[in-house]
C-alpha positions, 0 to 999 in steps of 0.5 A: 500499500502506497501511502499518499500524502493529502493537501489542504490549505491550514485554513481548511483545518481551522474551518473543518477540522474533522474533515482534515484529520479523517484524511489521516486514514488515507496518508498524511496530511499536509497544511499549505501556509501562506507566506510559511513553510507547511505543515505535516500532519501524520498519524503517532504510530506512521511517525513512530514506523518511519523513525524504526526503518530509518534507525533500521537502515542506518545500522545496515548502512553502518554494518556495511561500512564494517563488512564492505567498505569498498561497496558502501563507498561505491554506493556514496560515490553515485549518490554524492558524486563529489566525493570523487574530489576527496583525497581517499583518507577523507573519503574514507572519514566521510563514509565513516562520518556519514554512517556514524550520523545516519545511526544516531540522527535515527536514534534520536530522530534528529535529521539536521545533524546529518544535512549539516555534515554532508553539506560540510564534506561538499564544501570540503570537496569543493576546496579540493575541486579547486586546486587554486583555492586549496593552494590559497587555504593552505598558505598561512595566514598573516596576522597580527598578535599572539598565534593561535593553537591548533585545537586537539581532535 
């Protein structure tokens, strides 16, 4: 069974809440608002299933990273072609970071950190893709004042 997403204007929820809630039997309800992001209504059981499925996929990805890192690396290269600009050690670090973050995001039901991680690694790949920029970023910065110590990992 394919779950549908039924759209309603937000004002319809205010005027006819029973009609909108009734549509939850068919799938999630997307409430469109003027000048603001849409809202999604979903049943808790459906949301729990989604979160459980995401956590399972995350653990499966992590297991694939442990047991067949080359296969996962190829799959992620297909999904994120920009990883081809990363040096091999950075590509391995991205795979490790990605799989760990997927698992953690699934466990916490918080996906913002995964989007942030991908955005940051993509920016790193952009630097590696532009040799002139990479060279400029590797040079020391001439400043006044005391030197700042490198942060420890």
